[in-house]
PALUM-874596 format. One line per field, with one value per residue (C-alpha): residue number from 1; x, y, z; residue in one letter. Coordinates in steps of 0.25 Angstrom, whole numbers, plus 5000, padded with zeros to 4 digits. Example, Ala and Ser with C-alpha at 12.3 -4.5 7.8 and 13.67 -1.06 7.14 Angstrom:
REM PALUM-874596
k <- [1, 2]
X <- [5049, 5055]
Y <- [4982, 4996]
Z <- [5031, 5029]
r <- [A, S]
***
This chain:
REM PALUM-874596
k <- [1, 2, 3, 4, 5, 6, 7, 8, 9, 10, 11, 12, 13, 14, 15, 16, 17, 18, 19, 20, 21, 22, 23, 24, 25, 26, 27, 28, 29, 30, 31, 32, 33, 34, 35, 36, 37, 38, 39, 40, 41, 42, 43, 44, 45, 46, 47, 48, 49, 50, 51, 52, 53, 54, 55, 56, 57, 58, 59, 60, 61, 62, 63, 64, 65, 66, 67, 68, 69, 70, 71, 72, 73, 74, 75, 76, 77, 78, 79, 80, 81, 82, 83, 84, 85, 86, 87, 88, 89, 90, 91, 92, 93, 94, 95, 96, 97, 98, 99, 100, 101, 102, 103, 104, 105, 106, 107, 108, 109, 110, 111, 112, 113, 114, 115, 116, 117, 118, 119, 120, 121, 122, 123, 124, 125, 126, 127, 128, 129, 130, 131, 132, 133, 134, 135, 136, 137, 138, 139, 140, 141, 142, 143, 144, 145, 146, 147, 148, 149, 150, 151, 152, 153, 154, 155, 156, 157, 158, 159, 160, 161, 162, 163, 164, 165, 166, 167, 168, 169, 170, 171, 172, 173, 174, 175, 176, 177, 178, 179, 180, 181, 182, 183, 184, 185, 186, 187, 188, 189, 190, 191, 192, 193, 194, 195, 196, 197, 198, 199, 200, 201, 202, 203, 204, 205, 206, 207, 208, 209, 210, 211, 212, 213, 214, 215, 216, 217, 218, 219, 220, 221, 222, 223, 224, 225, 226, 227, 228, 229, 230, 231, 232, 233, 234, 235, 236, 237, 238, 239, 240, 241, 242, 243, 244, 245, 246, 247, 248, 249, 250, 251, 252, 253, 254, 255, 256, 257, 258, 259, 260, 261, 262, 263, 264, 265, 266, 267, 268, 269, 270, 271, 272, 273, 274, 275, 276, 277, 278, 279, 280, 281, 282, 283, 284, 285, 286, 287, 288, 289, 290, 291, 292, 293, 294, 295, 296, 297, 298, 299, 300, 301, 302, 303, 304]
X <- [4887, 4897, 4891, 4895, 4903, 4901, 4912, 4910, 4916, 4927, 4932, 4932, 4939, 4950, 4952, 4953, 4962, 4972, 4972, 4975, 4987, 4992, 4991, 4998, 5010, 5011, 5011, 5019, 5032, 5026, 5020, 5033, 5040, 5030, 5031, 5047, 5047, 5055, 5053, 5055, 5057, 5050, 5038, 5034, 5029, 5017, 5012, 5016, 5013, 5001, 4996, 4986, 4988, 4991, 4978, 4970, 4979, 4975, 4960, 4954, 4942, 4934, 4931, 4918, 4906, 4911, 4902, 4909, 4900, 4899, 4909, 4899, 4905, 4920, 4928, 4927, 4913, 4919, 4928, 4924, 4917, 4910, 4895, 4887, 4877, 4871, 4883, 4891, 4900, 4903, 4912, 4904, 4907, 4896, 4901, 4916, 4913, 4904, 4915, 4927, 4921, 4931, 4943, 4939, 4937, 4951, 4957, 4950, 4954, 4968, 4970, 4963, 4970, 4983, 4981, 4977, 4989, 5002, 5012, 5026, 5038, 5049, 5049, 5058, 5055, 5062, 5051, 5059, 5072, 5065, 5060, 5075, 5081, 5091, 5086, 5100, 5109, 5102, 5091, 5078, 5064, 5057, 5055, 5048, 5061, 5068, 5073, 5071, 5058, 5065, 5076, 5084, 5097, 5098, 5105, 5112, 5118, 5109, 5116, 5115, 5100, 5098, 5105, 5095, 5083, 5090, 5094, 5079, 5066, 5056, 5042, 5035, 5020, 5016, 5013, 5015, 5029, 5032, 5028, 5040, 5050, 5060, 5058, 5070, 5064, 5049, 5053, 5060, 5047, 5041, 5028, 5023, 5014, 5002, 4991, 4981, 4988, 4990, 4978, 4983, 4997, 4998, 5002, 5004, 5019, 5021, 5025, 5019, 5006, 5007, 5009, 4998, 4988, 4989, 4985, 4973, 4967, 4969, 4960, 4949, 4947, 4938, 4935, 4949, 4949, 4960, 4967, 4969, 4974, 4985, 4989, 4990, 4999, 5008, 5009, 5013, 5023, 5030, 5030, 5036, 5047, 5051, 5049, 5059, 5069, 5069, 5071, 5084, 5084, 5094, 5084, 5095, 5093, 5079, 5083, 5079, 5087, 5086, 5080, 5090, 5081, 5094, 5098, 5092, 5090, 5083, 5074, 5070, 5067, 5059, 5050, 5048, 5043, 5034, 5027, 5023, 5019, 5010, 5003, 5001, 4996, 4986, 4980, 4978, 4973, 4962, 4958, 4957, 4948, 4939, 4938, 4933, 4924, 4918, 4915, 4909, 4900, 4895, 4894, 4879, 4875, 4867, 4875, 4888]
Y <- [4960, 4971, 4982, 4996, 5001, 5014, 5022, 5033, 5047, 5045, 5032, 5036, 5049, 5042, 5032, 5043, 5051, 5039, 5036, 5051, 5051, 5038, 5042, 5055, 5048, 5038, 5050, 5060, 5056, 5058, 5071, 5076, 5072, 5079, 5092, 5091, 5086, 5073, 5059, 5045, 5033, 5023, 5030, 5040, 5028, 5027, 5040, 5040, 5026, 5026, 5040, 5041, 5055, 5057, 5064, 5052, 5042, 5049, 5048, 5037, 5029, 5019, 5010, 5005, 5004, 5012, 5024, 5036, 5042, 5057, 5058, 5066, 5079, 5074, 5078, 5064, 5067, 5073, 5062, 5053, 5040, 5044, 5045, 5051, 5044, 5055, 5060, 5048, 5044, 5031, 5027, 5026, 5011, 5010, 5022, 5018, 5004, 5008, 5017, 5007, 4993, 4988, 4994, 4988, 4974, 4975, 4979, 4969, 4958, 4962, 4963, 4950, 4943, 4948, 4944, 4930, 4928, 4921, 4931, 4931, 4934, 4932, 4945, 4952, 4966, 4964, 4972, 4985, 4979, 4976, 4991, 4995, 4983, 4988, 5002, 5008, 5015, 5029, 5033, 5037, 5039, 5038, 5023, 5024, 5028, 5016, 5022, 5018, 5021, 5028, 5039, 5030, 5023, 5007, 5001, 4991, 4994, 4993, 4981, 4974, 4978, 4972, 4959, 4958, 4958, 4948, 4938, 4937, 4933, 4945, 4941, 4954, 4952, 4967, 4974, 4988, 4984, 4976, 4988, 4996, 4985, 4989, 4984, 4974, 4969, 4966, 4953, 4948, 4948, 4934, 4938, 4950, 4958, 4967, 4975, 4965, 4953, 4962, 4956, 4942, 4943, 4953, 4945, 4950, 4948, 4959, 4972, 4981, 4973, 4976, 4991, 4991, 4987, 5002, 5006, 4997, 5002, 5016, 5013, 5008, 5023, 5024, 5009, 5008, 5010, 5020, 5009, 5000, 5012, 5015, 5001, 4999, 5011, 5006, 4993, 5000, 5008, 4996, 4988, 5000, 5001, 4986, 4988, 4999, 4993, 4980, 4988, 4991, 5005, 5011, 5018, 5020, 5035, 5033, 5024, 5011, 4998, 4989, 4975, 4968, 4959, 4955, 4947, 4935, 4942, 4954, 4945, 4938, 4951, 4956, 4943, 4944, 4958, 4954, 4944, 4954, 4964, 4953, 4950, 4965, 4968, 4956, 4961, 4974, 4968, 4961, 4974, 4981, 4970, 4970, 4985, 4983, 4972, 4980, 4991, 4981, 4976, 4989, 4996, 4994, 4998, 5010, 5023, 5015]
Z <- [5034, 5037, 5047, 5048, 5060, 5067, 5073, 5083, 5081, 5091, 5085, 5071, 5074, 5082, 5070, 5060, 5069, 5071, 5056, 5053, 5063, 5058, 5043, 5046, 5052, 5040, 5030, 5038, 5031, 5017, 5021, 5026, 5014, 5004, 5012, 5011, 4997, 5001, 4997, 5004, 4995, 5004, 5011, 5000, 4992, 5001, 4997, 4982, 4977, 4987, 4985, 4997, 5002, 5017, 5019, 5014, 5021, 5034, 5031, 5040, 5034, 5042, 5031, 5026, 5035, 5046, 5051, 5057, 5067, 5066, 5054, 5045, 5050, 5049, 5037, 5032, 5028, 5015, 5012, 5000, 5003, 5016, 5018, 5029, 5038, 5046, 5054, 5051, 5040, 5033, 5021, 5008, 5005, 4995, 4987, 4988, 4984, 4972, 4967, 4969, 4968, 4958, 4965, 4978, 4972, 4966, 4979, 4987, 4977, 4977, 4992, 4995, 4984, 4988, 5003, 4999, 4990, 4995, 4998, 4991, 5001, 4990, 4982, 4992, 4987, 4973, 4967, 4971, 4965, 4952, 4951, 4950, 4943, 4932, 4934, 4933, 4944, 4942, 4952, 4944, 4950, 4936, 4936, 4923, 4917, 4922, 4935, 4950, 4957, 4969, 4970, 4979, 4977, 4976, 4988, 4978, 4965, 4953, 4949, 4963, 4963, 4949, 4954, 4966, 4956, 4947, 4958, 4963, 4958, 4957, 4961, 4962, 4963, 4964, 4951, 4956, 4960, 4947, 4938, 4943, 4940, 4930, 4916, 4918, 4931, 4926, 4919, 4932, 4940, 4942, 4936, 4927, 4935, 4930, 4936, 4932, 4939, 4952, 4960, 4957, 4961, 4973, 4985, 5000, 5001, 4991, 4998, 4987, 4988, 5003, 5001, 4991, 5002, 5006, 4991, 4991, 5004, 5000, 4988, 4997, 5001, 5013, 5014, 5020, 5035, 5039, 5047, 5035, 5027, 5036, 5039, 5025, 5024, 5035, 5028, 5015, 5022, 5029, 5016, 5008, 5018, 5016, 5001, 5000, 5010, 5002, 4989, 4982, 4986, 4996, 5007, 5018, 5017, 5021, 5033, 5026, 5028, 5016, 5016, 5007, 4999, 4991, 5003, 5010, 5023, 5016, 5008, 5021, 5028, 5016, 5016, 5031, 5030, 5018, 5026, 5036, 5026, 5019, 5032, 5034, 5020, 5020, 5033, 5026, 5014, 5022, 5029, 5015, 5010, 5022, 5020, 5006, 5010, 5020, 5010, 5001, 5011, 5015, 5002, 5001, 5015, 5014, 5016, 5016]
r <- [X, X, X, X, X, X, X, X, X, X, X, X, X, X, X, X, X, X, X, X, X, X, X, X, X, X, X, X, X, X, X, X, X, X, X, X, X, X, X, X, X, X, X, X, X, X, X, X, X, X, X, X, X, X, X, X, X, X, X, X, X, X, X, X, X, X, X, X, X, X, X, X, X, X, X, X, X, X, X, X, X, X, X, X, X, X, X, X, X, X, X, X, X, X, X, X, X, X, X, X, X, X, X, X, X, X, X, X, X, X, X, X, X, X, X, X, X, X, X, X, X, X, X, X, X, X, X, X, X, X, X, X, X, X, X, X, X, X, X, X, X, X, X, X, X, X, X, X, X, X, X, X, X, X, X, X, X, X, X, X, X, X, X, X, X, X, X, X, X, X, X, X, X, X, X, X, X, X, X, X, X, X, X, X, X, X, X, X, X, X, X, X, X, X, X, X, X, X, X, X, X, X, X, X, X, X, X, X, X, X, X, X, X, X, X, X, X, X, X, X, X, X, X, X, X, X, X, X, X, X, X, X, X, X, X, X, X, X, X, X, X, X, X, X, X, X, X, X, X, X, X, X, X, X, X, X, X, X, X, X, X, X, X, X, X, X, X, X, X, X, X, X, X, X, X, X, X, X, X, X, X, X, X, X, X, X, X, X, X, X, X, X, X, X, X, X, X, X, X, X, X, X, X, X]
***
């Protein structure tokens, strides 16, 4: 049986402060760009596609079953999903699970299933190339109108970019990448993907599935220990860098060197990084599943 843990005031204050400092450092660039009205084609993704505001990113939660001594007088007493026990606070695991049980079951199944599946290290990031396949030479941000997703030039000509797609087998397993393929690229994928088949096809070698660990832990709200949240953000940021460096875009103006997946050496470099990210993402998936299971085991504890 899972037991509760009591944190004294000094301990949880220190962890909350360390979390806020780390979160502020992670969001500093984004906050500066918002203030100046500038954009970044790589880093902004973490705050637009995954829209957790910096203010929420810096909120430290202990996870389910952790009693925070003396916290009833802290600002967090007004946060949703906390309940008081005298002068202490604890996450309301019972209430959160009751309201989000179906979502938690889906997330748990998706994460555990992905971690258990064999990884594919032969996709070589061609999903980004399929998103601009035969898109024309013009730069256009409105992808729905047939243009490119990023207002950034290609590092090869459009014809050369198309040739890379045509010379390789497209084996994307991630629906949220596949859905941005150009119409001409969709039939080139080895399998037709859908939202319904997502839980059965996601695998740990996929960079986008690795980034999405961050998305899933944000949906766990206060059940996610703060350290897990920021570790997942770190992983998403690192994966995003490789994802865009291996893309067909020319990011030299932002200081990024390309991973040339159109070459043998570039594909090998990409696959090596993939293996590292697969290991890191599976560790985080396991921690997220453990956070869910802890909440499920504590939901019927009186006052939890």
